C-alpha positions in Angstrom: 84.3 66.2 -0.7 82.6 62.6 -1.9 83.5 61.9 -5.9 81.1 59.0 -7.2 82.7 56.2 -9.6 81.3 58.0 -12.7 82.9 61.2 -11.8 86.0 59.4 -11.5 86.0 57.5 -14.5 85.0 61.6 -16.4 88.1 62.8 -14.7 89.8 59.8 -16.2 88.7 60.6 -19.3 89.8 64.3 -19.7 92.7 63.7 -18.3 93.8 60.8 -20.4 92.7 63.0 -23.0 94.5 66.2 -21.8 98.0 64.5 -22.3 96.9 63.6 -25.6 96.1 67.2 -26.7 99.4 68.3 -26.0 101.5 65.4 -27.3 99.3 66.5 -30.2 99.9 69.8 -30.3 104.1 69.2 -29.6 104.3 66.7 -31.6 101.3 65.8 -34.4 100.4 62.7 -34.0 100.4 60.8 -31.0 101.2 56.3 -31.6 98.5 54.3 -30.9 100.8 52.3 -28.1 101.0 55.5 -26.3 97.0 56.2 -26.4 97.1 52.6 -25.7 99.5 53.0 -22.3 97.5 56.1 -21.1 94.4 54.1 -21.4 95.5 51.7 -19.1 96.7 54.0 -16.3 94.3 54.5 -13.3 95.5 56.5 -10.9 94.1 60.1 -11.9 97.4 61.8 -9.9 100.2 59.6 -12.4 97.9 61.1 -15.2 97.9 64.7 -13.6 102.1 64.0 -13.3 102.1 62.4 -17.1 100.3 66.0 -18.4 103.0 68.3 -17.1 105.5 65.9 -18.2 104.1 65.7 -21.6 103.8 69.9 -21.7 107.8 69.5 -21.3 109.0 66.7 -22.7 111.9 66.9 -25.8 110.0 63.9 -27.5 107.3 61.5 -27.7 110.1 58.5 -27.4 110.7 60.1 -24.3 107.4 60.2 -23.0 107.4 56.2 -24.3 109.7 55.7 -22.6 108.6 57.4 -19.6 104.8 55.3 -20.0 107.1 52.2 -19.8 108.5 53.0 -16.5 105.0 53.3 -15.5 
């Protein structure tokens, strides 16, 4: 199905927020550096993968390292 650019922006915003929500639940405070890095990710599939990884990752440092690989 065709997705408009507005829908795509909304989906990315929701995906980013879901990653942040998981990290906040697991680790309490999420550093601004992680939030800023997530804001720079445009690919929706990358954000979906990061969401899955945020559920299982062992620490915020490990997650930040994962983001630096992107």
